[in-house]
N, C-alpha and C positions, 0 to 999 in steps of 0.2 A: 685235339678236342677231348680225347678220352683220358689223357693224362697218363701218368706212370703206371698206375694199376687200376684200370677201368672197372673191372668187375668188383673188386674189393671196395673201390671208392663208391660205386653205386650202392653196394650193400651197406657200407658203413654210414653213408649219408642218409640212410633211412628212406630211400626212394622206392622201396618195394611197394607194389600195389596191395590193396586189401586182399586178404586170402592167400598170400604167398608164403606164409609160414609152413613149416614141414607138415605134410598131410598124408594120410594113408590113401591108397587108391580109391577112386569113386566117391570122393567127398565134396568136390567142387561143382557148383552148378555150371552148366554149359549153355549159354544163350545161343539161339539160332536166329538172331536178328542183329542188324548193324546197330551199334550204339550211337547215342547222341554224343559225338566226340567232344564238343565244347563243354557240355555238362560234365562229362567224365573227367576231363582235365581239371575243371574247376573244383570238382569234388576231391580229386587226388592229384594235386600238382606235381608233375614230374614222376608220377608213379609207374608201376609195372602192372601188366595184366595178371589176374589171379593165376597162380600156379607157376609163374616164371620168376627167374632170378632169385631162387631160394638158396640161401647160403648153406643150408644144411643138406641139400640134395647131393647124393652120390650115386653114380650109375650102378645098376645091378647086373649080374651075369646075363640075364635074359634081355636086358636093355642097356648094353654097354656104352652106346653112343649118346651123349647129350644131344638134344635137338636145338639148333640155333635158328631163330625166326628172324627173317630179314624183310623189313617192311617196305611199303610202297611210297610213292611220291606224296609228300605232305603228311605221311603217317608218322608214328613213333612206336616205341616199345609197348605202350599201353593201349592206345586206341585201336591199333591194327589187329591185335591178337586176343580180343575178349572171348572169342570162341575157341580158337586153336590152342591157346595156352592151357586153359583148364582141361580141355579134352585130352591133350597129350600127357599132362600131369596125371590125370586120372588113369591113363593107360600105363603108367609106371615110368614115364620118361622124365629125366631131368631136362627142364626147359629153360633156355636163356634167350634174351632178346635185347639188342642194343637200340638206341636211337642214334642214327648217323645222318650226316649230310645236313645238319641244322646250321643256320647262320650263328655266328658268335653273339652271345648275349644271355641275360638271365631269363628265367621262365617269365612269360610264356613264349618268348622267341625261341628258346631252346627246345620247346615241345614240337616245333614244326620241322620235322625231319624230312630227308629226301629232297631238299631244295637246292643244295649246293652242287657243284660239278661232281660227276660220278667217280672220277679217278681218285680224288682224296677219300671218298667214301669206301673204296676198296681197301685202302690202308687202314681205315678205322675198323672195318670188319675184321681184317687180319689181326689187329691188336686185340680185338674183343675175343676172337676164337682162341688166341694164345692164352688169354686170361682164363677162359672157360676150361681149357685143357689142363692148365696148371692148377686151377682150383679144384677140379674134380678128379684129377689123376687119369682121365680117359686118354686113349691114344688117338681117337678120331671123333669127329662130330658128324651128324647128319644135318642138312640144312633144308628148311622150307622157306622159300621166298615168294613174294607176291609182286608182280609187275616190275617196277624198277628194281626191287630187291633181287629178282632173278638175274638181272644184268650185273649188278654189283657183285653178287656171289660168284657168277660164272667167270667174270673177269679176274677176281682174286684167285679162284681155283686154277685158271689157266696161266696165271702169272706167278705160280709158286706155291699155291695153297693145296694142291691136289693130294699131297701126302697126308693131309690132316682131315680129309673128307671121304666118307664112304658113298653118300648119296646126296644129290641135289634134287629136291622136288620143287618144281616151278609152277606156280599158279598164275595163269594169264601172262606167260612170258612174251617177249617181243624181240626175238633175235634179229629180225630184219628192221627193227624200229617201227615207229608209228607216228603219224602226224597228229599232234596235239591240237585240238580245236576248242574254242569257247562256245558259249550258247549261241552266239551270232555267227559261228562258223569260221572264225579266223583267230589265229594266235599272233598278236602283234609283237614287234621287236621289243617294246618296253616290257611286255609280259614275259618274254623269254629272259630279259635282263633280271627280272625278279625270281626266275626259276631256271638257273643255268642247267640244272639236271634235265629239264624238259628239252632244251636244245640238244643235249647229249643223246637223247632218245630219238631224234629225228632220223629218218632213213639217210644213210650216207654220212652221218656224223663221224668225226675223228674217233670218238670213243668206240662206236660200233665197228669201224674199220680196224681199230686196234684189237678189239675182241675177236673179230674174224681171223686176224693175222695170227694171234696166239692160239686160237682154237676155241670155239665155243664149248666143245665137249672133249674132255680129256679122257683118254682110254681107261685109266684106272678107276674112274668114278662112274657110278650108275646115275643116269639122268632120267627123270620122269617129267614130262610136260603135261600139265592138265589145263585144258582150254575150254572155253565156252563159245559156241557159235553166235551167242547173243552178246558178245563183248562189245560194249559201247564206248570203250576207250582205245583199246588196241584194235585198230581197223586197218587192214583186214586181220581177223583173229588168227589166220594161218601164218602170220608173222612168228607165231610161237611154235611152229612145227620144227622138229629136228630130223636129221637123216642118218646119223651115225648108228652103227650096230649096237652101241651101249645106251641108246636113247629109246625110250618108250613114250609114244604120244597117246594121250587119252582125251577125246573130246566128249564133254558131258552128254551131248545129245546123241552120241553113239551108244551110250549106256542107257540113257533115259530120253527118248525122243521128245518128250513134252517139257523137258527142263527149260526154264526161261531165265536162268541165272545170268546176271550181268557181271561186269568186271569187278566192281566192289563187292557184290553179293557173294562172290566166291569165298570171301573171308568169313561168312556165316552160313554157308550152304551145307546141308546134311550130306548130300551126295559127294561133294568135294571133300568133306572131312573123312568120309568112309573110304574114299579112294586114297587119301593120304595115309590113313592108318594101315591100310593093306599094303601100301608101297613101302612103308617103313618096317613093317613086320610081315614076312612072307607066310607066317602061320595064321594071319588074319585074312579070311576070304575076301576077295574083291567083290564089290557089288556088281550084280549082273542086270540090274534094272533100276527103276525109280526107287528112291528112298524117302519115306514119309518123315 
């Protein structure tokens, strides 16, 4: 799907989102609300979130690792990262994000990522990271994933990618899987047929068994799981907890008891963003309470 030279192809094809030209720190607006995804794609078909996929960005000594953002089910490189991409770019990071797991076809089919089976998506992420490293000259990346993106990233890391990653920060992960339901409380066979990725995330799926067999958490990588007790997709939210010594679990409500953040809202939540910034950079103090 990504072709011979994914990152350079993306850049050369003019698929960067508005605001992705080289910018000095603290110049990009950071919205803290979820976007209208349909309107966003119509305005910028196949684009990237502001601050991401900048061909001119090179890591600096204080931010040596590019940050790769790995989206959720039905997300893509543009709609999922309207908050995190400019936030991280403003903080001095080189930010890159692919769209993976889309069914073959032109836009708008290509804009609906995270729908195809997860195993091929791990290979697509691997190719993308290789392009990022080659393009930037960096030795390793840090990864921020959301929901499905946490599984795709963890599987790739455990299956040979560990030497290219320092940290995996997982937002609303689901290591034990989750039962996907519709508004009427049931996911039918034909609906799974249109979303093979959803079937791969069911408890006991072959993908999850393979992930557990290779190791959800590799010793050389630092893992941080950020969860919300009000997750309305990953139920129970405790599916995202880890147990290994190199894993840190953070539940939003343990930091701010009044936090009502849901699954998708983590993508535009101030407390979540502050936790991610402090995880990626140990010189940034972690929040100890609610964030306005």
